[in-house]
C-alpha positions, 0 to 999 in steps of 0.5 A: 934728141937723136938725128940721122944725117945723110944716112944711106944704107946699101946691101949690094946695089940695093939702097934701103935708105938714101940720104935720110935726114931726120931729127927726133926731138925731146918730149915727142913720141914718133911712130915709125911706119912703113910696108913690111920690108921697108926697113923700120926695124933696120932703121932702129938698129941704125939709130942704136948703132947696131948696124953701121951706115954706108954713108952718113951718121947718127948723132945724140946730145952729149951725155944722153943715154939711149935705151933699146927694147931687147928682142933676145928672150934668152939673153938674160937667163942667168940673171934675176928678174930684178937685175935684168930690169936694172941692167937697162941702166948699164952704168948704174948696174955696173956701180951696184955690182962693183960696190958689192964686190968691194964690200965683200972683200975680206981685206978691205984696203984704203984704196978700196975705201976711196973707190967705194966712196966715189961709187957711192957718190955716183950711185946716190946721184943716179938715185940708185937707192930707189933702183930696186923699188922703181924696177919693182913698180914697173914690173908690177905695173906690167903684171909681173907679181912680186914673188917673181922678181927674184927668180931667174929669168930662165924660170919665166914663161916667154910671155913674162920675159917680154914684159921684163925686157920692156921694163928694162928698156923703160927703166932709169928714164932714158933720154932716147927710147927705141921700141920695136913692137913693144905691144907684142905678147902683152895683155890689155892691162899691160898695153894700157899701162905702157900707153900711160907710161909713154904719154907721160914720158918727157923724153924722146920715144921712137916706136915701131908698131903694127897696132894703129890704136896704140900709135893713135894713143901715144904718138905725137908724130909719124915717120913714114918710110917709103922708097928709102926716104922718111917723111915726117908728119905731125900728129898720130896715125889717123892724122898721118893717114888723113894728111897723106891722103889729102896730099895725094888728092891735092897733087892729083888735082894740081896735076889735072889742072896742069895737064889741062893747061898743057893741052890748051897751050899745045893746041894753041901752038899747033894752031898758030905756030905757022901764023906770022901774026900769032908767032910771038904768042905761040913762042911765048906759050912754048916757053910757058909750056916748058916751065910746067912740071907735073908732080911726081906721083909714085904709088906707095910701096905698101901692099894692102892685103884683102881677105874675102870671107865667103861662107858656103851658105847663109847661116841661121840666127843662132850661131853658138849656145853655151850652157853652164860649161865648167872645167878644172885643170890640175885641181884649179877651176878655170871655167865656172858655169860659163853660159852665153849665146852668139848670134849671126852678126855678133863679133866677140872678143874674149879678154882677161888675164887668164889666157889658159882659161880662154884657150881651154874654152876654145878647145872645148868648143872645137872638140879638142877637150871635154868640159867637166860640166855643161854643154854647147851647141853650134848652129846646124848651118855653121862650120868652124875654123880654129887658129890656135896659140901653138900651131907647131903640129899644123906644120909638121909636114915635109911640104912646100907652102903651096902644097901645105895650103892646097890641103885645105882647098875643097877644089 
């Protein structure tokens, strides 16, 4: 369990959070949501102690351990993959290293013997003998093959480092788990594994994610940040959305009824306030009018962007035909006799563990690479846009954002 008590955080005169009180309890997974800039990641840093509050404090039960998904992909470059995961439980890792140092001494003293005996007892109590196998199981579940477990972190691609840091956060059954965008850069299999892990996790989880499908799958509660406050809802993301919309609807209906009542009372008062026989009734209605308070209906700080795709002309039924495309890269065949047809109303997702293959297919289809075999044909009425994995070259200009975007305008 972890709780924020009267937490306020100010940057100059601006308050990001104001007197926030919220408790996150054991056995629940909380999705922390809000508009960009609302303070989701900042609130996680407050909970972890990385950022100090202006006022208020954060408390946990005595003896409980908190684990955080690290965001620095280069922090552990000097360590092996397996050690990086085990470092998620710092006390266990420190015991392992101190034991190794003592056993490696050429002049092993009685004091060393007593110290290592204490360490071994604590090590066994923390299930230290299963640490490497537990870490390896997590890594394998996230798609990191066994032959990579003893490599240095610096040898891994960034996409794999993300998975290692996720395994580090999950390792050792922490009492409170803080995850900031844990599905970023994960493939579908790894996301599925993480979902099952969190569903079966018995302690407290607080997660920030823009993936509503993920939040729907794992969350028991939603904590909504808006205007410096946090409102807690039971249920997953869809339930939060329906509940919040229902609450707004009910408040609007209640305000409408109050406004109708106000109008009715005002009309009576105006009509009969000067009438001696009705003066008592007019006074009574004045008191009733003063008691009516409309609910505060501040609009959400969220902005909902909308992109309007308008084609220059209607396309035909045949959008793309691919026939027998094959491609070999560095002696490895990554595309083998690929054939498919896409129609005008189709929306297709290409999924799979080999991202090199899907990227190569896309590059072939936009003309950046050539296939070894096979052909493809775009419909004559189509035009193509390509959002690639590495966009570095697209921004290699000394332009403002507006000028850069203007390049692509036909007007």
